[in-house]
C-alpha positions, 0 to 999 in steps of 0.5 A: 500499500502507497499514500497520496504521495507514492510512498510506500506505507508500512503496517500499523504503527499504532492500533486501537481496538474496542476503544470504550470510553464511559465517564463517571456521569454516564456519558459515553464519549467513545464506543468501540471504536477500532482503527490503525494508524500507519507509519508514513501517513497523514491520517484525518480524524473528522466529525461534530463537536461532541463526536468524541474526537478529542477523547479519542485522542487524549486517551492515545496521548495518555491525558484519559484513560479507556473504560475498555479496549485495547491499544498497540504501539509498534504491535505491543500492547500498551496504556499510557497512565499519563501524557509523559508516558506517551511522550516517552513511547514516541507520541507528541500532540499540539493542541489546539491552543498553544502551550508557549510562555510569551516571555521564553526564547524558542530555544527554551520552550522547545526544551522545556521539561527536557533542559540540557544542564550544567548542573541541577540549577542552571540550564546550559542555554549554549547546548539548548540554542545549539540542539534546538536550531539542529533540529530546526535545520533538520526538518527544513524549520526557518525559525530563529531559536533565539527570539522570544516567543512574543515577537513570533508570528502565529504561524511561527508559533505553530513551528514552535509546537511541532519542533517541541514534539520533535525534539522529544522523538515523536514518531507520532504527531497529533494536530488538533486544528492546526491551521485554525488561525493561519493565513492560506499562505501559512497553511500550505507551508504548514502541509509542505512541512507535513509532506516532509515529516511523512517522507521521514516515516513520521505518521500525522493525525490530523484533527480539522474541522476544514474539510477542504483542508482535510481532503487536501493534506489526507491519506485516509480519513476516519469519520467519527459520529456520536462517539462511534467510528463510521468508517475509515476511508481512502481519501481518493475514494470518498467524495467530499459530499459524501464526507460531509453526509456522513459527517452530519447527515446531509450536504451543507448549503454551499452558498449564503448568497440566496438567503440574503436580503437586498437591503438598497437604502443602508444607513450606518448603524455603527460608526467608528471613527479615528480610534486610537489605543496606546498602552505603556508607550505602545500604539495598539489601534491606529486611526481606525475608521469604518461603518457598519450599516443597517442590514449588512454583515461587515467583515474585519479579516486578519490573523490572530494577534493583530488587535482585532480583539482590542478593537471589539473590546473598545466597541463592547465597553470591555476596555477603553481607547485613547482617541476616537469616536464610537457611534451607535445608531446616532448615539455616541457611546465611546464612554458609556458603560457596558450596560449603557451600550447594551440599552442602545443596541448593542449585543456581543458574541465574545470569542472565548465563549467559556471565559467571556461568553457564559459562566461554566457552573452556571445553568444554561437557563441562567446563562442564556437570560444573563444579559437581559436578566432584569426584563420585567417579565423574568425579574419580579419586585423581590425574586426572579420569575423562575418558571418564566425563566424555564420557559424562555430557556426552553423556548430558545432551546428549541429554536436554536436546536441546543441539544441539552437535557433542561435548562438546569444542566450546567453549561460547561457539560455542553459541547463547544458547538451548543455552547456557543448556540446558548451565546447566540441564542441570548444575544439574538433574543436582546433584538440588537441593532448591532451585534459584534461576533468575533469568531462566532464559530471557532472550534466548533463542528461544520453542522453548528457553524453552519446553523450559526451562520444562518442565524447571523444572515437572519439577523441581518435580513431583519435588519440588524447590522453585523460586525464580524470578526473571523480568522476563517477566511472562507466564513469572512468571504462567504458572510460579509457584504463588506469587509476590511482586513487588519494587520498590526493594528491599522487597516490594511485593506478595504473591499467593498465587493467581494465575489472577486476576491481570492483567499490568497489575495486577503492573505498577503494583505494579512500578512502586511505583504500588501497594503492599500492606500489611504483613499481606497481604505477610506471607503470603509468609512465613507461608502 
């Protein structure tokens, strides 16, 4: 057997037999899963949130223990009681959220926990630099190992995470959503590197919701649904349509254009003009100006870390700004507290649904009314109206197809996609004039993402303005009516027509390789 590149595949390096994982609360995360991973292949694992992918990878990496079943590594039955045992056995994992310390150098980050030492107390920095530089050169990684992590681009940080696994002699590398914050150009570089790893005999387990990338890079694909394996397929033998149907049980909508209504007479509902932010003498935002109109989705594209989050927090009232004005439907909200901004018609879907979007220990019902709990219909003279809150929560659970046992269930027990539906349902239920949607489908499955996309379009069609911030170019291009690209705290480009724009073109502006003129960018405010 050969891989996609025509390279012979050896027999299984890692094999799972009848793996089952049942948690103490009775939830079955994995059920009777059998699959083999072969030396020198890129093997993708796909499925909706809650399908059991993450649990299965945690079992492989020793973070979780199976309730039943066997794991064989290089033909020998093994059980990893912790991740250190898995690492010692040659398994590495690059998590979706980077595990890096900003103040450390690249070399220090790579050797952390396995440092070459002068003595028990002191790190041998020269040896650390020499060893990490050697391994970077061996795998053709263009990384300066003396730089601090805080000075690196997102793509470079990902390389450091991969080098950490290679330094520990990982033969099997698990990549969890590795392209979620990369530009198209950085993604292509990563894929070239993965192909090189494959030729050197490494096995790559690739977890992603981006099915186009799965089809591009994979030798074989395992599909998971409801905790079970729905089969392993050679990439060449399964179409995109069949892959989607096996994951969610139906085909996805190919284009949202027909779902959008034409709002020809649009007026600005949110205007940001000359917004600047400085912190400790450093410029964070520089003269950012744009207007979001009624009945449109205005997109902001950019690699994460280019101050989009600081812009959104300034608009939402979560942080201040140095200069400039923010106007919502004719009201200057620049200095208003968060509650007053909400009362003026602002809603907010934050990037981090667990930290900023929900209270994990609180119930689904409490979370879903948390931004309007003081409505007279829900809040009585002395006590909250519990029955009405439950009725309201059940209505939204049904309307948003939220998979939950009851409104009393803790929000943190839901899957990521269902938690995000709770946040979107809550914000939509405030009937906002303008919605800030920050990475609204980050890390959730394709079925939940499509559902949320349709809800955002529904809000747009009802006349609300939406400010969409997304690192996912397919998302921002397919949903937006107009968009800007941010780079290093400034607007790098503005596009009023999106039909001709390509992901590659946007990528150049996101990387700072290209920059529009001030006159072109000025259209974001005046068109």
